[in-house]
DRENGU-608833 format. One line per 5 residues: number of its first residue (from 1); their letters; for each residue x, y, z of C-alpha. Coordinates in nm, 2 decimals, always signed. Layout:
N
NUM = A = X/Y/Z | ... .
***
This chain:
437
1 = MKNYS = +1.03/-2.23/-2.62 | +0.75/-2.06/-2.45 | +0.72/-1.70/-2.54 | +0.74/-1.55/-2.21 | +0.61/-1.19/-2.15 .
6 = TASTR = +0.87/-0.96/-2.04 | +0.59/-0.74/-1.90 | +0.56/-0.64/-1.55 | +0.20/-0.72/-1.38 | +0.25/-0.46/-1.13 .
11 = PDSLT = +0.14/-0.08/-1.11 | +0.46/+0.14/-1.22 | +0.57/+0.50/-1.06 | +0.30/+0.71/-1.23 | +0.02/+0.51/-1.05 .
16 = GAIAA = +0.24/+0.57/-0.74 | +0.27/+0.94/-0.73 | -0.11/+0.95/-0.81 | -0.18/+0.73/-0.56 | +0.01/+0.96/-0.32 .
21 = FEGIN = -0.18/+1.28/-0.39 | -0.54/+1.08/-0.41 | -0.48/+0.96/-0.08 | -0.52/+1.34/+0.05 | -0.88/+1.40/+0.14 .
26 = EACIL = -0.88/+1.80/+0.01 | -0.69/+1.73/-0.32 | -0.64/+1.68/-0.68 | -0.41/+1.53/-0.88 | -0.34/+1.67/-1.27 .
31 = LNGPL = -0.19/+1.41/-1.51 | +0.00/+1.58/-1.74 | -0.05/+1.29/-2.02 | -0.24/+1.09/-2.26 | -0.59/+0.98/-2.17 .
36 = GCKVY = -0.53/+0.61/-2.17 | -0.30/+0.66/-1.86 | -0.56/+0.81/-1.62 | -0.87/+0.60/-1.69 | -0.72/+0.26/-1.46 .
41 = VSYMA = -0.59/+0.48/-1.21 | -0.91/+0.72/-1.19 | -1.13/+0.41/-1.16 | -0.95/+0.28/-0.87 | -0.92/+0.61/-0.70 .
46 = SLLSP = -1.29/+0.66/-0.71 | -1.35/+0.27/-0.60 | -1.11/+0.24/-0.32 | -1.18/+0.56/-0.14 | -1.49/+0.72/-0.30 .
51 = RLSTP = -1.56/+1.07/-0.25 | -1.92/+1.13/-0.22 | -1.92/+1.51/-0.25 | -1.76/+1.52/-0.58 | -2.02/+1.72/-0.81 .
56 = KADYL = -2.15/+1.54/-1.08 | -2.13/+1.81/-1.28 | -1.74/+1.75/-1.28 | -1.78/+1.42/-1.48 | -1.84/+1.61/-1.74 .
61 = SDFYF = -1.62/+1.93/-1.79 | -1.31/+1.95/-1.92 | -1.00/+1.74/-1.86 | -1.23/+1.46/-1.64 | -1.36/+1.29/-1.92 .
66 = GQSRV = -1.68/+1.13/-1.73 | -1.49/+1.02/-1.46 | -1.51/+1.22/-1.14 | -1.09/+1.19/-1.04 | -0.75/+1.25/-1.20 .
71 = PCTYI = -0.81/+1.51/-1.44 | -0.57/+1.47/-1.76 | -0.43/+1.70/-2.02 | -0.52/+1.47/-2.31 | -0.21/+1.53/-2.47 .
76 = DEQDF = -0.15/+1.46/-2.84 | +0.09/+1.44/-3.09 | +0.12/+1.84/-3.16 | +0.15/+1.86/-2.80 | +0.47/+1.65/-2.80 .
81 = IYGTE = +0.62/+1.93/-3.07 | +0.49/+2.26/-2.93 | +0.46/+2.17/-2.57 | +0.20/+2.12/-2.31 | +0.15/+2.46/-2.14 .
86 = HKVTQ = -0.14/+2.59/-2.27 | -0.35/+2.26/-2.14 | -0.15/+2.27/-1.86 | -0.25/+2.66/-1.73 | -0.61/+2.56/-1.87 .
91 = ALKML = -0.68/+2.29/-1.66 | -0.51/+2.46/-1.33 | -0.70/+2.75/-1.37 | -1.03/+2.50/-1.41 | -0.90/+2.32/-1.04 .
96 = DSKNY = -0.83/+2.66/-0.92 | -1.20/+2.77/-0.94 | -1.32/+2.40/-0.73 | -1.17/+2.52/-0.41 | -0.90/+2.21/-0.38 .
101 = GLIGV = -0.67/+2.24/-0.08 | -0.42/+2.13/-0.29 | -0.35/+2.04/-0.65 | -0.07/+1.82/-0.77 | +0.06/+1.80/-1.14 .
106 = VNHSG = +0.27/+1.49/-1.24 | +0.43/+1.45/-1.54 | +0.37/+1.16/-1.79 | +0.67/+0.95/-1.91 | +0.66/+1.10/-2.25 .
111 = TSLIG = +0.61/+1.48/-2.14 | +0.90/+1.44/-1.89 | +1.10/+1.41/-2.19 | +1.01/+1.72/-2.40 | +1.15/+1.93/-2.13 .
116 = DDLSR = +0.85/+2.15/-2.01 | +0.87/+2.32/-1.70 | +0.58/+2.26/-1.48 | +0.71/+2.46/-1.16 | +0.73/+2.74/-1.39 .
121 = IIQSS = +0.40/+2.68/-1.54 | +0.24/+2.68/-1.21 | +0.42/+2.98/-1.12 | +0.29/+3.18/-1.41 | -0.08/+3.06/-1.42 .
126 = NINTP = -0.14/+3.26/-1.11 | -0.36/+3.03/-0.93 | -0.46/+3.05/-0.56 | -0.43/+2.72/-0.45 | -0.12/+2.58/-0.36 .
131 = AVPIE = +0.03/+2.35/-0.64 | +0.30/+2.04/-0.61 | +0.49/+1.99/-0.93 | +0.63/+1.60/-1.00 | +0.83/+1.66/-1.32 .
136 = SSGFN = +0.90/+1.29/-1.35 | +0.71/+0.98/-1.15 | +1.04/+0.78/-1.22 | +0.99/+0.66/-1.59 | +1.01/+0.29/-1.52 .
141 = GTYAS = +1.03/+0.29/-1.14 | +0.78/+0.08/-0.91 | +0.45/+0.19/-0.77 | +0.64/+0.21/-0.42 | +0.91/+0.45/-0.56 .
146 = GFQNA = +0.68/+0.67/-0.75 | +0.47/+0.68/-0.41 | +0.74/+0.76/-0.18 | +0.88/+1.01/-0.42 | +0.58/+1.19/-0.45 .
151 = VTKIL = +0.51/+1.21/-0.08 | +0.85/+1.35/+0.00 | +0.78/+1.60/-0.21 | +0.45/+1.69/-0.08 | +0.61/+1.72/+0.28 .
156 = SCITP = +0.89/+1.92/+0.17 | +0.64/+2.18/+0.04 | +0.32/+2.19/+0.25 | +0.49/+2.05/+0.59 | +0.67/+2.29/+0.80 .
161 = KADKK = +0.96/+2.22/+1.08 | +0.75/+2.18/+1.42 | +0.83/+2.43/+1.70 | +0.72/+2.15/+1.98 | +0.62/+1.78/+1.95 .
166 = VPKSV = +0.29/+1.61/+2.05 | +0.38/+1.37/+2.32 | +0.36/+1.00/+2.24 | +0.27/+1.04/+1.90 | +0.35/+0.89/+1.57 .
171 = NLIGY = +0.30/+0.89/+1.17 | +0.24/+0.56/+1.04 | +0.40/+0.53/+0.75 | +0.35/+0.27/+0.45 | -0.01/+0.22/+0.32 .
176 = TLFHY = -0.15/+0.35/+0.01 | -0.51/+0.37/-0.11 | -0.43/+0.08/-0.37 | -0.36/-0.16/-0.08 | -0.60/-0.47/-0.02 .
181 = NWEND = -0.86/-0.34/+0.27 | -0.61/-0.05/+0.39 | -0.89/+0.10/+0.56 | -0.94/-0.20/+0.79 | -0.58/-0.24/+0.83 .
186 = VAELE = -0.52/+0.13/+0.94 | -0.82/+0.11/+1.18 | -0.69/-0.17/+1.34 | -0.34/-0.03/+1.39 | -0.48/+0.30/+1.56 .
191 = RMLEL = -0.69/+0.10/+1.78 | -0.39/-0.08/+1.93 | -0.19/+0.23/+1.97 | -0.47/+0.36/+2.13 | -0.52/+0.14/+2.36 .
196 = FGVKV = -0.14/+0.18/+2.56 | -0.17/+0.55/+2.47 | -0.02/+0.64/+2.18 | -0.18/+0.91/+1.94 | -0.18/+0.90/+1.56 .
201 = ISTLC = -0.09/+1.22/+1.38 | -0.09/+1.12/+1.07 | -0.17/+0.85/+0.80 | +0.09/+1.02/+0.51 | -0.13/+1.01/+0.22 .
206 = TADSI = -0.37/+0.76/+0.29 | -0.71/+0.94/+0.30 | -0.53/+1.20/+0.52 | -0.62/+1.57/+0.57 | -0.41/+1.83/+0.47 .
211 = ANIKS = -0.41/+1.95/+0.84 | -0.27/+1.58/+0.94 | +0.02/+1.61/+0.72 | +0.13/+1.99/+0.79 | +0.11/+1.84/+1.15 .
216 = ASQAE = +0.31/+1.53/+1.05 | +0.65/+1.68/+1.14 | +0.54/+1.72/+1.49 | +0.53/+1.37/+1.59 | +0.79/+1.21/+1.81 .
221 = LNVVV = +0.81/+0.91/+1.60 | +0.75/+0.73/+1.24 | +0.63/+0.41/+1.24 | +0.70/+0.23/+0.93 | +0.42/-0.05/+0.85 .
226 = HEEYG = +0.55/-0.13/+0.50 | +0.94/-0.09/+0.45 | +0.87/-0.07/+0.05 | +0.65/+0.22/+0.08 | +0.82/+0.38/+0.37 .
231 = NTIAS = +1.19/+0.35/+0.41 | +1.24/+0.65/+0.20 | +1.01/+0.86/+0.35 | +1.12/+0.77/+0.70 | +1.49/+0.88/+0.60 .
236 = FMEKE = +1.40/+1.22/+0.50 | +1.14/+1.30/+0.77 | +1.47/+1.17/+0.99 | +1.66/+1.40/+0.80 | +1.43/+1.74/+0.76 .
241 = YGIPH = +1.23/+1.72/+1.12 | +1.45/+1.50/+1.33 | +1.19/+1.23/+1.39 | +1.36/+0.87/+1.44 | +1.18/+0.57/+1.29 .
246 = IGLEI = +1.11/+0.25/+1.35 | +0.96/-0.09/+1.16 | +1.21/-0.14/+0.91 | +1.44/-0.42/+1.09 | +1.13/-0.57/+1.27 .
251 = GSPYG = +0.92/-0.68/+1.01 | +0.53/-0.59/+0.97 | +0.29/-0.68/+1.22 | +0.08/-1.00/+1.07 | +0.03/-1.27/+1.25 .
256 = LSASE = +0.07/-1.30/+1.66 | +0.41/-1.30/+1.73 | +0.53/-1.06/+1.46 | +0.25/-0.83/+1.60 | +0.36/-0.87/+1.95 .
261 = IWFKD = +0.72/-0.77/+1.84 | +0.60/-0.45/+1.65 | +0.38/-0.31/+1.90 | +0.62/-0.36/+2.23 | +0.85/-0.19/+2.00 .
266 = IAGFF = +0.68/+0.17/+1.97 | +0.57/+0.10/+2.34 | +0.95/+0.03/+2.47 | +1.07/+0.37/+2.26 | +0.79/+0.55/+2.45 .
271 = KLTDE = +0.86/+0.36/+2.79 | +0.52/+0.27/+2.82 | +0.36/-0.07/+2.99 | +0.34/-0.32/+2.75 | +0.05/-0.47/+2.95 .
276 = PINTE = -0.23/-0.41/+2.70 | -0.02/-0.58/+2.39 | +0.01/-0.91/+2.62 | -0.38/-0.86/+2.71 | -0.49/-0.85/+2.32 .
281 = SARIR = -0.25/-1.12/+2.24 | -0.40/-1.38/+2.51 | -0.74/-1.25/+2.41 | -0.69/-1.41/+2.02 | -0.50/-1.69/+2.14 .
286 = KKCYP = -0.80/-1.78/+2.36 | -1.07/-1.70/+2.11 | -0.90/-1.90/+1.84 | -0.79/-2.22/+2.05 | -1.14/-2.38/+2.03 .
291 = TLLRA = -1.21/-2.31/+1.66 | -0.83/-2.44/+1.54 | -0.92/-2.74/+1.81 | -1.24/-2.85/+1.61 | -1.09/-2.77/+1.30 .
296 = TAINN = -0.81/-3.06/+1.33 | -1.04/-3.29/+1.56 | -1.14/-3.51/+1.30 | -0.84/-3.49/+1.05 | -0.59/-3.22/+1.06 .
301 = HLRGL = -0.57/-3.06/+0.71 | -0.40/-2.76/+0.81 | -0.11/-2.91/+0.92 | +0.15/-2.96/+0.62 | -0.10/-2.79/+0.42 .
306 = PFGIF = +0.07/-2.64/+0.12 | +0.05/-2.28/+0.03 | +0.15/-2.00/-0.19 | +0.14/-1.64/-0.09 | +0.20/-1.34/-0.31 .
311 = GDSSQ = +0.27/-0.97/-0.22 | +0.51/-0.70/-0.09 | +0.84/-0.88/+0.09 | +0.72/-0.70/+0.42 | +0.37/-0.87/+0.39 .
316 = VTSVT = +0.48/-1.22/+0.28 | +0.80/-1.25/+0.52 | +0.53/-1.20/+0.82 | +0.24/-1.42/+0.71 | +0.47/-1.70/+0.59 .
321 = AFLYE = +0.65/-1.71/+0.94 | +0.25/-1.70/+1.11 | +0.11/-1.96/+0.90 | +0.43/-2.19/+0.90 | +0.48/-2.16/+1.29 .
326 = YLGMC = +0.12/-2.14/+1.44 | -0.10/-2.33/+1.16 | +0.18/-2.56/+1.07 | +0.10/-2.49/+0.73 | +0.42/-2.53/+0.45 .
331 = PVVVG = +0.51/-2.23/+0.20 | +0.55/-2.40/-0.12 | +0.61/-2.05/-0.31 | +0.65/-1.70/-0.17 | +0.60/-1.43/-0.47 .
336 = VKEVG = +0.77/-1.08/-0.41 | +0.58/-0.79/-0.59 | +0.73/-0.51/-0.44 | +1.07/-0.55/-0.30 | +1.20/-0.42/+0.04 .
341 = ANSLD = +1.58/-0.51/+0.09 | +1.56/-0.57/+0.46 | +1.22/-0.79/+0.47 | +1.34/-0.98/+0.16 | +1.67/-1.09/+0.32 .
346 = MLKTY = +1.47/-1.18/+0.65 | +1.26/-1.40/+0.41 | +1.55/-1.56/+0.28 | +1.70/-1.62/+0.64 | +1.39/-1.74/+0.77 .
351 = LAENS = +1.35/-2.00/+0.52 | +1.67/-2.12/+0.54 | +1.68/-2.15/+0.92 | +1.41/-2.35/+0.90 | +1.54/-2.57/+0.63 .
356 = LETKI = +1.23/-2.49/+0.44 | +1.30/-2.53/+0.01 | +1.02/-2.25/-0.07 | +1.05/-2.11/-0.41 | +1.08/-1.76/-0.42 .
361 = LVNPD = +0.97/-1.55/-0.70 | +1.03/-1.18/-0.75 | +0.82/-0.98/-0.97 | +0.67/-1.26/-1.16 | +0.50/-1.24/-1.49 .
366 = QYELA = +0.18/-1.40/-1.53 | +0.35/-1.68/-1.75 | +0.62/-1.78/-1.48 | +0.36/-1.76/-1.23 | +0.10/-2.02/-1.36 .
371 = DCLNE = +0.41/-2.25/-1.45 | +0.53/-2.22/-1.07 | +0.18/-2.29/-0.94 | +0.13/-2.60/-1.15 | +0.47/-2.69/-1.03 .
376 = TTPRL = +0.46/-2.63/-0.62 | +0.07/-2.72/-0.63 | -0.04/-2.54/-0.35 | -0.37/-2.59/-0.20 | -0.44/-2.27/-0.05 .
381 = VFGGR = -0.33/-1.95/-0.26 | -0.31/-1.61/-0.11 | -0.27/-1.31/-0.34 | -0.43/-1.05/-0.57 | -0.65/-1.03/-0.86 .
386 = IEEKI = -0.38/-1.16/-1.10 | -0.32/-1.45/-0.89 | -0.70/-1.55/-0.87 | -0.74/-1.55/-1.24 | -0.46/-1.80/-1.24 .
391 = VLSLK = -0.60/-2.03/-0.95 | -0.89/-2.07/-1.17 | -0.69/-2.22/-1.45 | -0.46/-2.44/-1.28 | -0.43/-2.79/-1.33 .
396 = FPAQF = -0.52/-2.88/-0.97 | -0.76/-2.79/-0.73 | -0.67/-2.47/-0.51 | -0.87/-2.22/-0.31 | -0.80/-1.85/-0.34 .
401 = IPFSF = -0.77/-1.61/-0.04 | -0.75/-1.22/-0.11 | -0.46/-1.08/+0.07 | -0.23/-0.84/-0.16 | -0.30/-0.57/-0.41 .
406 = PYYDR = -0.42/-0.56/-0.69 | -0.75/-0.66/-0.57 | -1.09/-0.50/-0.56 | -1.37/-0.74/-0.63 | -1.45/-0.82/-0.25 .
411 = VNLTS = -1.67/-0.56/-0.03 | -1.55/-0.53/+0.33 | -1.83/-0.35/+0.49 | -1.76/-0.50/+0.84 | -1.41/-0.42/+1.05 .
416 = RPIVG = -1.19/-0.75/+0.88 | -0.83/-0.63/+0.92 | -0.56/-0.82/+0.81 | -0.29/-0.67/+1.01 | -0.23/-0.69/+1.40 .
421 = FNGVL = -0.41/-0.92/+1.65 | -0.76/-0.89/+1.50 | -0.64/-0.94/+1.14 | -0.50/-1.29/+1.35 | -0.88/-1.38/+1.36 .
426 = TLVEE = -0.94/-1.28/+1.03 | -0.67/-1.51/+0.85 | -0.75/-1.79/+1.07 | -1.14/-1.78/+0.98 | -1.05/-1.72/+0.61 .
431 = IINYN = -0.79/-2.03/+0.58 | -1.03/-2.27/+0.80 | -1.35/-2.16/+0.59 | -1.17/-2.20/+0.28 | -1.02/-2.53/+0.35 .
436 = KK = -1.35/-2.66/+0.40 | -1.45/-2.61/+0.00 .
***
């Protein structure tokens, strides 16, 4: 019998909570935990959302340990016995002197167990900077749950109820700094919304400002892009601020049909014309048609091409449908990293209705993933860094296309979104070019 690992390959709820604070431009997150738990997230935050104004002196100051982001209290065995208050207080006073607009303090799972009261410690430290405590990020929770819990705590602490709403305005919910290609994707959604006159107030902890987050309650509508990272936030904001939300029942805007439905749902809420949406869809179809015609003129390698796709359920559901319906490709395996109940049900229903015997893996470990890929033999694999490494070791030739978190090896300086209408161009371009290899 093979010795399969039971360890998850996805990040945990602590990483999600840290990502929420790191997604606020003027904020800082203090990790009350050991040094080893801060190194990876600090590196990822600096890589995926660099702050060029960070003073170099911070790298060598106490609590930073040579990195510019995510200071930590470096707790040891003595702190588990006598408590961490002295270190947290010292770190808070240091951060208070650096003129951050907001400080988050999050307990590592170990420090959550010893009972230190972060709220009391923050109050007794007498700092001037507003601070938000996260007593526990969820122990064995998922990255998405840690992110959502932290965002709702931030909103409850700094976002007041609005006296009036901004007409035709939305908040975009469901991206984090660690999402692959998030910057291009958010820009594409904002571009499309602007075309039919909708203003984005906040992207809620995705390279957003404190001012925007404070104004988030003024939006008339919350739009959930990814269910896994937005359903709890949307429900909280509907209860606290009276903001309705859409997006959970219609899927994410990947591919032509899904993008049309998604944007038209928003236009319908505001009673706006959907003509700009139809124009964009026609533009993309016109641009793709001759390219696809040339690619399939001699031998139609795309039709029936077996592919595997790995990402969050809201992502893989829409992209699988697009690749199957528009390009004629065949999904042989779909791997789900973060689970959204609605989108996972939509995926299963779609596969059943189209009589597709696609294998579904939910949060597989690397051994299960490798075995499944060798069994199903996809010729094209969409995924993150883990899937890319496994593709290189397969027993058959396969190509890899970056698609989902975690992935940070590719530099995207040009505007190449995956989501929305321009995202269709990116996907088609990637598939045709990789399929030539």
